[in-house]
CHARMM-style PDB file with segment names, atoms N, HN, CA, C and O in Angstrom:
ATOM      1  N   MET     1       0.431  -1.509  -0.537  1.00  0.00      PROA
ATOM      2  CA  MET     1       0.158  -0.111  -0.331  1.00  0.00      PROA
ATOM      3  C   MET     1       1.396   1.304  -0.242  1.00  0.00      PROA
ATOM      4  O   MET     1       2.600   1.456  -0.034  1.00  0.00      PROA
ATOM      5  N   ALA     2       0.109   2.177  -0.565  1.00  0.00      PROA
ATOM      6  HN  ALA     2      -0.869   2.054  -0.734  1.00  0.00      PROA
ATOM      7  CA  ALA     2       0.702   3.260  -0.616  1.00  0.00      PROA
ATOM      8  C   ALA     2       0.395   4.298   0.704  1.00  0.00      PROA
ATOM      9  O   ALA     2      -0.686   4.410   1.281  1.00  0.00      PROA
ATOM     10  N   TRP     3       2.025   5.232   1.101  1.00  0.00      PROA
ATOM     11  HN  TRP     3       2.904   5.141   0.632  1.00  0.00      PROA
ATOM     12  CA  TRP     3       1.529   5.894   2.381  1.00  0.00      PROA
ATOM     13  C   TRP     3       0.841   6.745   2.846  1.00  0.00      PROA
ATOM     14  O   TRP     3       0.596   6.851   4.048  1.00  0.00      PROA
ATOM     15  N   ASP     4       0.310   7.690   1.706  1.00  0.00      PROA
ATOM     16  HN  ASP     4       0.510   7.604   0.730  1.00  0.00      PROA
ATOM     17  CA  ASP     4      -1.109   8.649   1.878  1.00  0.00      PROA
ATOM     18  C   ASP     4      -2.162   7.227   2.015  1.00  0.00      PROA
ATOM     19  O   ASP     4      -3.294   7.708   1.970  1.00  0.00      PROA
ATOM     20  N   THR     5      -2.266   5.973   2.135  1.00  0.00      PROA
ATOM     21  HN  THR     5      -1.346   5.582   2.172  1.00  0.00      PROA
ATOM     22  CA  THR     5      -3.801   5.003   2.807  1.00  0.00      PROA
ATOM     23  C   THR     5      -2.703   4.392   4.149  1.00  0.00      PROA
ATOM     24  O   THR     5      -3.452   4.253   5.115  1.00  0.00      PROA
ATOM     25  N   TRP     6      -1.855   4.155   4.390  1.00  0.00      PROA
ATOM     26  HN  TRP     6      -1.246   4.269   3.605  1.00  0.00      PROA
ATOM     27  CA  TRP     6      -0.905   3.564   5.956  1.00  0.00      PROA
ATOM     28  C   TRP     6      -1.490   5.095   6.909  1.00  0.00      PROA
ATOM     29  O   TRP     6      -2.025   4.971   8.011  1.00  0.00      PROA
ATOM     30  N   ALA     7      -1.287   6.324   6.314  1.00  0.00      PROA
ATOM     31  HN  ALA     7      -0.852   6.424   5.419  1.00  0.00      PROA
ATOM     32  CA  ALA     7      -1.555   7.154   6.594  1.00  0.00      PROA
ATOM     33  C   ALA     7      -3.512   7.578   6.775  1.00  0.00      PROA
ATOM     34  O   ALA     7      -3.745   8.200   7.811  1.00  0.00      PROA
ATOM     35  N   LEU     8      -4.163   7.425   6.314  1.00  0.00      PROA
ATOM     36  HN  LEU     8      -3.974   6.920   5.472  1.00  0.00      PROA
ATOM     37  CA  LEU     8      -5.621   7.623   6.254  1.00  0.00      PROA
ATOM     38  C   LEU     8      -5.804   6.574   7.303  1.00  0.00      PROA
ATOM     39  O   LEU     8      -6.234   7.029   8.363  1.00  0.00      PROA
ATOM     40  N   LEU     9      -5.609   5.415   7.280  1.00  0.00      PROA
ATOM     41  HN  LEU     9      -5.260   5.046   6.419  1.00  0.00      PROA
ATOM     42  CA  LEU     9      -5.850   4.282   7.838  1.00  0.00      PROA
ATOM     43  C   LEU     9      -5.335   4.795   9.209  1.00  0.00      PROA
ATOM     44  O   LEU     9      -6.298   4.755   9.975  1.00  0.00      PROA
ATOM     45  N   SER    10      -4.329   5.219   9.795  1.00  0.00      PROA
ATOM     46  HN  SER    10      -3.547   5.252   9.173  1.00  0.00      PROA
ATOM     47  CA  SER    10      -3.928   5.239  11.266  1.00  0.00      PROA
ATOM     48  C   SER    10      -4.630   6.845  11.595  1.00  0.00      PROA
ATOM     49  O   SER    10      -4.761   7.310  12.727  1.00  0.00      PROA
ATOM     50  N   ILE    11      -4.928   7.355  10.640  1.00  0.00      PROA
ATOM     51  HN  ILE    11      -4.822   6.977   9.720  1.00  0.00      PROA
ATOM     52  CA  ILE    11      -6.111   8.712  11.378  1.00  0.00      PROA
ATOM     53  C   ILE    11      -7.210   8.195  11.506  1.00  0.00      PROA
ATOM     54  O   ILE    11      -8.025   8.760  12.235  1.00  0.00      PROA
ATOM     55  N   LEU    12      -7.510   7.151  10.938  1.00  0.00      PROA
ATOM     56  HN  LEU    12      -6.848   6.692  10.346  1.00  0.00      PROA
ATOM     57  CA  LEU    12      -9.234   6.823  10.947  1.00  0.00      PROA
ATOM     58  C   LEU    12      -9.180   5.654  12.247  1.00  0.00      PROA
ATOM     59  O   LEU    12     -10.215   5.142  12.674  1.00  0.00      PROA
ATOM     60  N   GLY    13      -8.022   5.374  12.712  1.00  0.00      PROA
ATOM     61  HN  GLY    13      -7.181   5.789  12.365  1.00  0.00      PROA
ATOM     62  CA  GLY    13      -8.294   3.966  13.789  1.00  0.00      PROA
ATOM     63  C   GLY    13      -7.730   5.251  14.684  1.00  0.00      PROA
ATOM     64  O   GLY    13      -8.259   5.265  15.795  1.00  0.00      PROA
ATOM     65  N   LEU    14      -6.768   6.350  14.464  1.00  0.00      PROA
ATOM     66  HN  LEU    14      -6.337   6.338  13.562  1.00  0.00      PROA
ATOM     67  CA  LEU    14      -7.034   7.332  16.262  1.00  0.00      PROA
ATOM     68  C   LEU    14      -8.385   7.864  16.112  1.00  0.00      PROA
ATOM     69  O   LEU    14      -8.858   8.222  17.190  1.00  0.00      PROA
ATOM     70  N   CYS    15      -9.176   8.032  15.069  1.00  0.00      PROA
ATOM     71  HN  CYS    15      -8.791   7.742  14.192  1.00  0.00      PROA
ATOM     72  CA  CYS    15     -10.283   8.785  16.249  1.00  0.00      PROA
ATOM     73  C   CYS    15     -11.056   8.041  16.438  1.00  0.00      PROA
ATOM     74  O   CYS    15     -12.020   8.352  17.137  1.00  0.00      PROA
ATOM     75  N   VAL    16     -10.929   6.622  15.829  1.00  0.00      PROA
ATOM     76  HN  VAL    16     -10.146   6.369  15.261  1.00  0.00      PROA
ATOM     77  CA  VAL    16     -11.753   5.345  16.359  1.00  0.00      PROA
ATOM     78  C   VAL    16     -11.726   5.647  18.165  1.00  0.00      PROA
ATOM     79  O   VAL    16     -12.467   5.925  19.108  1.00  0.00      PROA
ATOM     80  N   ALA    17     -10.112   5.324  17.770  1.00  0.00      PROA
ATOM     81  HN  ALA    17      -9.510   5.099  17.004  1.00  0.00      PROA
ATOM     82  CA  ALA    17     -10.187   4.772  19.850  1.00  0.00      PROA
ATOM     83  C   ALA    17     -10.452   6.331  20.228  1.00  0.00      PROA
ATOM     84  O   ALA    17     -10.729   6.628  21.390  1.00  0.00      PROA
ATOM     85  N   VAL    18     -10.404   6.836  19.705  1.00  0.00      PROA
ATOM     86  HN  VAL    18     -10.179   6.594  18.761  1.00  0.00      PROA
ATOM     87  CA  VAL    18     -10.381   8.638  20.955  1.00  0.00      PROA
ATOM     88  C   VAL    18     -12.115   8.422  20.974  1.00  0.00      PROA
ATOM     89  O   VAL    18     -12.630   8.708  22.055  1.00  0.00      PROA
ATOM     90  N   ILE    19     -13.181   7.883  19.737  1.00  0.00      PROA
ATOM     91  HN  ILE    19     -12.763   7.650  18.859  1.00  0.00      PROA
ATOM     92  CA  ILE    19     -14.873   8.211  20.041  1.00  0.00      PROA
ATOM     93  C   ILE    19     -14.738   7.706  21.194  1.00  0.00      PROA
ATOM     94  O   ILE    19     -14.692   8.467  22.161  1.00  0.00      PROA
ATOM     95  N   CYS    20     -14.616   5.895  21.420  1.00  0.00      PROA
ATOM     96  HN  CYS    20     -14.654   5.278  20.635  1.00  0.00      PROA
ATOM     97  CA  CYS    20     -14.575   4.426  22.420  1.00  0.00      PROA
ATOM     98  C   CYS    20     -13.682   4.987  23.058  1.00  0.00      PROA
ATOM     99  O   CYS    20     -13.979   4.484  24.141  1.00  0.00      PROA
ATOM    100  N   TRP    21     -12.395   5.935  23.405  1.00  0.00      PROA
ATOM    101  HN  TRP    21     -12.153   6.344  22.525  1.00  0.00      PROA
ATOM    102  CA  TRP    21     -12.180   6.417  24.489  1.00  0.00      PROA
ATOM    103  C   TRP    21     -13.378   7.312  25.081  1.00  0.00      PROA
ATOM    104  O   TRP    21     -14.111   6.781  25.915  1.00  0.00      PROA
ATOM    105  N   SER    22     -13.575   8.422  24.758  1.00  0.00      PROA
ATOM    106  HN  SER    22     -12.979   8.853  24.080  1.00  0.00      PROA
ATOM    107  CA  SER    22     -14.762   9.356  25.497  1.00  0.00      PROA
ATOM    108  C   SER    22     -15.791   8.518  25.874  1.00  0.00      PROA
ATOM    109  O   SER    22     -16.233   8.489  27.023  1.00  0.00      PROA
ATOM    110  N   ALA    23     -16.381   7.518  24.544  1.00  0.00      PROA
ATOM    111  HN  ALA    23     -16.022   7.542  23.611  1.00  0.00      PROA
ATOM    112  CA  ALA    23     -17.415   7.252  25.357  1.00  0.00      PROA
ATOM    113  C   ALA    23     -17.193   6.183  26.407  1.00  0.00      PROA
ATOM    114  O   ALA    23     -17.360   6.565  27.565  1.00  0.00      PROA
ATOM    115  N   TRP    24     -16.871   5.002  26.238  1.00  0.00      PROA
ATOM    116  HN  TRP    24     -16.736   4.692  25.297  1.00  0.00      PROA
ATOM    117  CA  TRP    24     -16.660   4.565  28.136  1.00  0.00      PROA
ATOM    118  C   TRP    24     -16.360   5.991  29.351  1.00  0.00      PROA
ATOM    119  O   TRP    24     -16.927   6.160  30.430  1.00  0.00      PROA
ATOM    120  N   GLY    25     -15.307   6.840  28.719  1.00  0.00      PROA
ATOM    121  HN  GLY    25     -14.846   6.702  27.842  1.00  0.00      PROA
ATOM    122  CA  GLY    25     -15.411   7.490  30.177  1.00  0.00      PROA
ATOM    123  C   GLY    25     -16.796   8.405  30.057  1.00  0.00      PROA
ATOM    124  O   GLY    25     -17.026   8.768  31.211  1.00  0.00      PROA
ATOM    125  N   PHE    26     -17.612   8.831  29.354  1.00  0.00      PROA
ATOM    126  HN  PHE    26     -17.425   8.537  28.416  1.00  0.00      PROA
ATOM    127  CA  PHE    26     -19.251   8.790  29.916  1.00  0.00      PROA
ATOM    128  C   PHE    26     -20.452   8.430  30.025  1.00  0.00      PROA
ATOM    129  O   PHE    26     -21.583   8.915  30.047  1.00  0.00      PROA
ATOM    130  N   TYR    27     -19.647   6.923  30.125  1.00  0.00      PROA
ATOM    131  HN  TYR    27     -18.728   6.528  30.107  1.00  0.00      PROA
ATOM    132  CA  TYR    27     -20.627   5.754  30.248  1.00  0.00      PROA
ATOM    133  C   TYR    27     -20.349   5.394  31.862  1.00  0.00      PROA
ATOM    134  O   TYR    27     -21.258   5.604  32.665  1.00  0.00      PROA
ATOM    135  N   SER    28     -19.270   4.932  32.242  1.00  0.00      PROA
ATOM    136  HN  SER    28     -18.532   4.761  31.590  1.00  0.00      PROA
ATOM    137  CA  SER    28     -18.809   4.830  33.649  1.00  0.00      PROA
ATOM    138  C   SER    28     -19.337   6.487  34.542  1.00  0.00      PROA
ATOM    139  O   SER    28     -20.080   6.528  35.523  1.00  0.00      PROA
ATOM    140  N   ASP    29     -18.653   7.782  33.798  1.00  0.00      PROA
ATOM    141  HN  ASP    29     -18.050   7.748  33.001  1.00  0.00      PROA
ATOM    142  CA  ASP    29     -19.002   8.613  34.678  1.00  0.00      PROA
ATOM    143  C   ASP    29     -21.052   8.828  34.898  1.00  0.00      PROA
ATOM    144  O   ASP    29     -21.555   9.510  35.790  1.00  0.00      PROA
ATOM    145  N   SER    30     -21.843   8.055  33.843  1.00  0.00      PROA
ATOM    146  HN  SER    30     -21.435   7.500  33.117  1.00  0.00      PROA
ATOM    147  CA  SER    30     -23.402   8.265  34.757  1.00  0.00      PROA
ATOM    148  C   SER    30     -23.880   6.656  34.804  1.00  0.00      PROA
ATOM    149  O   SER    30     -25.049   6.279  34.714  1.00  0.00      PROA
ATOM    150  N   HSD    31     -22.596   5.718  34.982  1.00  0.00      PROA
ATOM    151  HN  HSD    31     -21.647   6.024  35.055  1.00  0.00      PROA
ATOM    152  CA  HSD    31     -23.033   4.236  35.842  1.00  0.00      PROA
ATOM    153  C   HSD    31     -22.756   4.712  36.748  1.00  0.00      PROA
ATOM    154  O   HSD    31     -23.774   5.003  37.378  1.00  0.00      PROA
ATOM    155  N   SER    32     -21.441   5.136  37.487  1.00  0.00      PROA
ATOM    156  HN  SER    32     -20.614   4.900  36.976  1.00  0.00      PROA
ATOM    157  CA  SER    32     -20.846   5.462  38.798  1.00  0.00      PROA
ATOM    158  C   SER    32     -21.490   5.590  40.036  1.00  0.00      PROA
ATOM    159  O   SER    32     -22.019   6.669  40.305  1.00  0.00      PROA
ATOM    160  N   GLY    33     -21.515   5.002  40.539  1.00  0.00      PROA
ATOM    161  HN  GLY    33     -21.085   4.126  40.320  1.00  0.00      PROA
ATOM    162  CA  GLY    33     -21.793   4.032  41.382  1.00  0.00      PROA
ATOM    163  C   GLY    33     -22.647   5.671  43.001  1.00  0.00      PROA
ATOM    164  O   GLY    33     -23.758   6.200  43.016  1.00  0.00      PROA
ATOM    165  N   ASP    34     -21.551   5.847  43.896  1.00  0.00      PROA
ATOM    166  HN  ASP    34     -20.648   5.418  43.884  1.00  0.00      PROA
ATOM    167  CA  ASP    34     -21.885   7.308  44.667  1.00  0.00      PROA
ATOM    168  C   ASP    34     -21.962   8.888  43.745  1.00  0.00      PROA
ATOM    169  O   ASP    34     -21.087   9.548  43.185  1.00  0.00      PROA
ATOM    170  N   SER    35     -23.377   9.073  43.906  1.00  0.00      PROA
ATOM    171  HN  SER    35     -24.088   8.537  44.361  1.00  0.00      PROA
ATOM    172  CA  SER    35     -23.706  10.452  43.098  1.00  0.00      PROA
ATOM    173  C   SER    35     -23.546  11.776  44.402  1.00  0.00      PROA
ATOM    174  O   SER    35     -24.238  12.792  44.348  1.00  0.00      PROA
ATOM    175  N   GLY    36     -22.507  11.521  45.534  1.00  0.00      PROA
ATOM    176  HN  GLY    36     -21.944  10.696  45.577  1.00  0.00      PROA
ATOM    177  CA  GLY    36     -22.557  12.050  46.150  1.00  0.00      PROA
ATOM    178  C   GLY    36     -21.548  13.167  46.521  1.00  0.00      PROA
ATOM    179  O   GLY    36     -21.482  14.079  47.345  1.00  0.00      PROA
ATOM    180  N   THR    37     -20.291  12.320  44.851  1.00  0.00      PROA
ATOM    181  HN  THR    37     -20.344  11.579  44.182  1.00  0.00      PROA
ATOM    182  CA  THR    37     -18.445  13.635  44.927  1.00  0.00      PROA
ATOM    183  C   THR    37     -18.470  13.951  43.770  1.00  0.00      PROA
ATOM    184  O   THR    37     -19.606  13.922  43.298  1.00  0.00      PROA
ATOM    185  N   PHE    38     -17.648  14.263  43.056  1.00  0.00      PROA
ATOM    186  HN  PHE    38     -16.725  14.287  43.440  1.00  0.00      PROA
ATOM    187  CA  PHE    38     -17.449  14.716  42.155  1.00  0.00      PROA
ATOM    188  C   PHE    38     -16.101  14.087  41.827  1.00  0.00      PROA
ATOM    189  O   PHE    38     -15.298  15.020  41.824  1.00  0.00      PROA
ATOM    190  N   ARG    39     -15.225  12.496  41.441  1.00  0.00      PROA
ATOM    191  HN  ARG    39     -15.877  11.738  41.444  1.00  0.00      PROA
ATOM    192  CA  ARG    39     -14.272  11.830  41.521  1.00  0.00      PROA
ATOM    193  C   ARG    39     -13.428  12.718  40.568  1.00  0.00      PROA
ATOM    194  O   ARG    39     -14.147  13.135  39.659  1.00  0.00      PROA
ATOM    195  N   LEU    40     -12.476  13.037  40.495  1.00  0.00      PROA
ATOM    196  HN  LEU    40     -11.893  12.698  41.233  1.00  0.00      PROA
ATOM    197  CA  LEU    40     -11.231  13.595  39.181  1.00  0.00      PROA
ATOM    198  C   LEU    40     -10.298  12.920  39.391  1.00  0.00      PROA
ATOM    199  O   LEU    40     -10.130  12.542  40.550  1.00  0.00      PROA
ATOM    200  N   PRO    41      -9.400  12.540  38.408  1.00  0.00      PROA
ATOM    201  CA  PRO    41      -8.601  11.965  38.191  1.00  0.00      PROA
ATOM    202  C   PRO    41      -7.314  12.262  38.538  1.00  0.00      PROA
ATOM    203  O   PRO    41      -7.304  13.464  38.272  1.00  0.00      PROA
ATOM    204  N   LEU    42      -6.258  12.017  38.932  1.00  0.00      PROA
ATOM    205  HN  LEU    42      -6.266  11.041  39.148  1.00  0.00      PROA
ATOM    206  CA  LEU    42      -5.145  13.360  39.035  1.00  0.00      PROA
ATOM    207  C   LEU    42      -3.840  12.409  38.677  1.00  0.00      PROA
ATOM    208  O   LEU    42      -3.771  11.204  38.921  1.00  0.00      PROA
ATOM    209  N   ALA    43      -2.835  13.204  38.053  1.00  0.00      PROA
ATOM    210  HN  ALA    43      -2.891  14.182  37.855  1.00  0.00      PROA
ATOM    211  CA  ALA    43      -2.497  12.911  37.497  1.00  0.00      PROA
ATOM    212  C   ALA    43      -1.242  12.121  37.911  1.00  0.00      PROA
ATOM    213  O   ALA    43      -0.623  11.909  36.868  1.00  0.00      PROA
ATOM    214  N   GLY    44      -0.650  11.642  38.853  1.00  0.00      PROA
ATOM    215  HN  GLY    44      -1.153  11.814  39.700  1.00  0.00      PROA
ATOM    216  CA  GLY    44       0.676  10.551  38.959  1.00  0.00      PROA
ATOM    217  C   GLY    44      -0.351   9.159  39.328  1.00  0.00      PROA
ATOM    218  O   GLY    44       0.146   8.075  39.633  1.00  0.00      PROA
ATOM    219  N   GLY    45      -2.264   9.451  39.222  1.00  0.00      PROA
ATOM    220  HN  GLY    45      -2.668  10.332  38.975  1.00  0.00      PROA
ATOM    221  CA  GLY    45      -3.069   8.315  39.307  1.00  0.00      PROA
ATOM    222  C   GLY    45      -3.951   8.254  40.388  1.00  0.00      PROA
ATOM    223  O   GLY    45      -4.108   9.344  40.940  1.00  0.00      PROA
ATOM    224  N   GLY    46      -4.643   7.212  40.915  1.00  0.00      PROA
ATOM    225  HN  GLY    46      -4.515   6.328  40.468  1.00  0.00      PROA
ATOM    226  CA  GLY    46      -5.665   7.855  41.958  1.00  0.00      PROA
ATOM    227  C   GLY    46      -6.877   9.129  41.167  1.00  0.00      PROA
ATOM    228  O   GLY    46      -7.034   9.761  40.123  1.00  0.00      PROA
ATOM    229  N   TYR    47      -7.508   8.916  42.522  1.00  0.00      PROA
ATOM    230  HN  TYR    47      -7.381   8.403  43.371  1.00  0.00      PROA
ATOM    231  CA  TYR    47      -8.974   9.918  41.732  1.00  0.00      PROA
ATOM    232  C   TYR    47      -8.472  10.762  43.953  1.00  0.00      PROA
ATOM    233  O   TYR    47      -7.863  10.525  44.997  1.00  0.00      PROA
ATOM    234  N   LEU    48      -9.509  11.892  43.126  1.00  0.00      PROA
ATOM    235  HN  LEU    48     -10.003  12.084  42.278  1.00  0.00      PROA
ATOM    236  CA  LEU    48      -9.898  13.247  44.134  1.00  0.00      PROA
ATOM    237  C   LEU    48     -11.313  13.045  44.618  1.00  0.00      PROA
ATOM    238  O   LEU    48     -12.016  13.393  43.670  1.00  0.00      PROA
ATOM    239  N   ASP    49     -11.908  12.749  45.385  1.00  0.00      PROA
ATOM    240  HN  ASP    49     -11.337  12.466  46.156  1.00  0.00      PROA
ATOM    241  CA  ASP    49     -13.477  13.145  45.411  1.00  0.00      PROA
ATOM    242  C   ASP    49     -13.936  14.315  46.451  1.00  0.00      PROA
ATOM    243  O   ASP    49     -13.968  14.635  47.639  1.00  0.00      PROA
ATOM    244  N   VAL    50     -14.246  14.690  45.209  1.00  0.00      PROA
ATOM    245  HN  VAL    50     -14.220  14.430  44.244  1.00  0.00      PROA
ATOM    246  CA  VAL    50     -14.975  16.445  45.772  1.00  0.00      PROA
ATOM    247  C   VAL    50     -16.292  16.277  45.835  1.00  0.00      PROA
ATOM    248  O   VAL    50     -16.994  15.810  44.938  1.00  0.00      PROA
ATOM    249  N   PRO    51     -16.814  16.834  47.402  1.00  0.00      PROA
ATOM    250  CA  PRO    51     -18.182  16.732  47.731  1.00  0.00      PROA
ATOM    251  C   PRO    51     -19.555  17.691  47.083  1.00  0.00      PROA
ATOM    252  O   PRO    51     -19.842  18.727  47.682  1.00  0.00      PROA
ATOM    253  N   HSD    52     -20.315  17.310  45.920  1.00  0.00      PROA
ATOM    254  HN  HSD    52     -20.082  16.468  45.433  1.00  0.00      PROA
ATOM    255  CA  HSD    52     -21.474  18.114  45.352  1.00  0.00      PROA
ATOM    256  C   HSD    52     -22.107  19.417  46.695  1.00  0.00      PROA
ATOM    257  O   HSD    52     -22.881  19.324  47.647  1.00  0.00      PROA
ATOM    258  N   PRO    53     -21.353  20.453  46.155  1.00  0.00      PROA
ATOM    259  CA  PRO    53     -22.151  21.801  46.677  1.00  0.00      PROA
ATOM    260  C   PRO    53     -22.977  21.465  47.092  1.00  0.00      PROA
ATOM    261  O   PRO    53     -23.249  20.390  46.558  1.00  0.00      PROA
ATOM    262  N   PRO    54     -24.077  21.868  48.234  1.00  0.00      PROA
ATOM    263  CA  PRO    54     -25.553  22.110  48.469  1.00  0.00      PROA
ATOM    264  C   PRO    54     -26.582  22.199  47.016  1.00  0.00      PROA
ATOM    265  O   PRO    54     -25.922  22.949  46.297  1.00  0.00      PROA
ATOM    266  N   GLY    55     -28.079  21.749  46.089  1.00  0.00      PROA
ATOM    267  HN  GLY    55     -28.615  21.140  46.674  1.00  0.00      PROA
ATOM    268  CA  GLY    55     -28.676  22.005  45.545  1.00  0.00      PROA
ATOM    269  C   GLY    55     -27.794  21.967  44.630  1.00  0.00      PROA
ATOM    270  O   GLY    55     -28.084  22.783  43.755  1.00  0.00      PROA
ATOM    271  N   HSD    56     -26.610  21.265  44.353  1.00  0.00      PROA
ATOM    272  HN  HSD    56     -26.374  20.603  45.064  1.00  0.00      PROA
ATOM    273  CA  HSD    56     -25.816  21.071  42.743  1.00  0.00      PROA
ATOM    274  C   HSD    56     -26.899  19.903  42.342  1.00  0.00      PROA
ATOM    275  O   HSD    56     -27.594  19.435  43.244  1.00  0.00      PROA
ATOM    276  N   SER    57     -27.038  19.458  41.077  1.00  0.00      PROA
ATOM    277  HN  SER    57     -26.474  19.838  40.344  1.00  0.00      PROA
ATOM    278  CA  SER    57     -27.714  19.010  40.225  1.00  0.00      PROA
ATOM    279  C   SER    57     -26.954  17.426  39.912  1.00  0.00      PROA
ATOM    280  O   SER    57     -25.890  18.031  39.789  1.00  0.00      PROA
ATOM    281  N   ALA    58     -26.718  16.565  39.774  1.00  0.00      PROA
ATOM    282  HN  ALA    58     -27.583  16.073  39.874  1.00  0.00      PROA
ATOM    283  CA  ALA    58     -25.328  15.852  39.250  1.00  0.00      PROA
ATOM    284  C   ALA    58     -25.671  15.358  37.438  1.00  0.00      PROA
ATOM    285  O   ALA    58     -26.489  14.606  36.907  1.00  0.00      PROA
ATOM    286  N   GLY    59     -24.735  16.103  37.017  1.00  0.00      PROA
ATOM    287  HN  GLY    59     -24.071  16.714  37.448  1.00  0.00      PROA
ATOM    288  CA  GLY    59     -24.153  15.870  35.352  1.00  0.00      PROA
ATOM    289  C   GLY    59     -23.628  16.600  35.128  1.00  0.00      PROA
ATOM    290  O   GLY    59     -23.180  17.418  35.932  1.00  0.00      PROA
ATOM    291  N   ARG    60     -23.398  16.597  33.382  1.00  0.00      PROA
ATOM    292  HN  ARG    60     -23.761  15.932  32.729  1.00  0.00      PROA
ATOM    293  CA  ARG    60     -22.972  17.867  32.955  1.00  0.00      PROA
ATOM    294  C   ARG    60     -23.673  18.762  32.359  1.00  0.00      PROA
ATOM    295  O   ARG    60     -23.247  19.400  31.396  1.00  0.00      PROA
ATOM    296  N   HSD    61     -24.525  18.871  32.735  1.00  0.00      PROA
ATOM    297  HN  HSD    61     -24.871  18.353  33.517  1.00  0.00      PROA
ATOM    298  CA  HSD    61     -25.372  20.082  31.635  1.00  0.00      PROA
ATOM    299  C   HSD    61     -25.715  20.960  32.944  1.00  0.00      PROA
ATOM    300  O   HSD    61     -25.154  20.590  33.975  1.00  0.00      PROA
ATOM    301  N   ARG    62     -26.503  21.993  33.021  1.00  0.00      PROA
ATOM    302  HN  ARG    62     -26.959  22.294  32.184  1.00  0.00      PROA
ATOM    303  CA  ARG    62     -26.990  23.259  33.826  1.00  0.00      PROA
ATOM    304  C   ARG    62     -28.177  23.206  33.101  1.00  0.00      PROA
ATOM    305  O   ARG    62     -28.593  23.386  31.957  1.00  0.00      PROA
ATOM    306  N   PRO    63     -28.752  22.728  34.769  1.00  0.00      PROA
ATOM    307  CA  PRO    63     -29.878  23.060  34.989  1.00  0.00      PROA
ATOM    308  C   PRO    63     -30.819  23.871  34.175  1.00  0.00      PROA
ATOM    309  O   PRO    63     -30.412  24.988  33.855  1.00  0.00      PROA
ATOM    310  N   ARG    64     -32.186  23.455  33.721  1.00  0.00      PROA
ATOM    311  HN  ARG    64     -32.516  22.548  33.981  1.00  0.00      PROA
ATOM    312  CA  ARG    64     -32.596  24.493  32.518  1.00  0.00      PROA
ATOM    313  C   ARG    64     -33.370  25.582  33.682  1.00  0.00      PROA
ATOM    314  O   ARG    64     -33.959  25.423  34.751  1.00  0.00      PROA
ATOM    315  N   GLY    65     -32.969  26.860  32.736  1.00  0.00      PROA
ATOM    316  HN  GLY    65     -32.490  26.989  31.868  1.00  0.00      PROA
ATOM    317  CA  GLY    65     -33.225  27.668  33.491  1.00  0.00      PROA
ATOM    318  C   GLY    65     -32.614  29.518  34.123  1.00  0.00      PROA
ATOM    319  O   GLY    65     -33.098  30.626  34.349  1.00  0.00      PROA
ATOM    320  N   ARG    66     -30.560  28.422  34.181  1.00  0.00      PROA
ATOM    321  HN  ARG    66     -30.166  27.522  33.997  1.00  0.00      PROA
ATOM    322  CA  ARG    66     -30.371  29.001  34.465  1.00  0.00      PROA
ATOM    323  C   ARG    66     -28.965  29.654  33.481  1.00  0.00      PROA
ATOM    324  O   ARG    66     -27.977  28.936  33.330  1.00  0.00      PROA
ATOM    325  N   ARG    67     -29.018  31.075  32.855  1.00  0.00      PROA
ATOM    326  HN  ARG    67     -29.821  31.658  32.978  1.00  0.00      PROA
ATOM    327  CA  ARG    67     -27.961  30.896  31.678  1.00  0.00      PROA
ATOM    328  C   ARG    67     -27.112  32.463  31.946  1.00  0.00      PROA
ATOM    329  OT1 ARG    67     -26.164  32.782  31.229  1.00  0.00      PROA
TER     330      ARG     67
END
């Protein structure tokens, strides 16, 4: 195969890998058992659990009416 075919296949593979990785992240976030804390990954490994402020709704999106 020509070099441009390999380049196209590697770009396609990278895009598929990023899509799968982000889908897994959203799935694991939405199905986490503890909804009372934010779980933040640390650069050195492990997680930092931060409690939600009072009145905060869980999820990735702001509640309707707040803009």
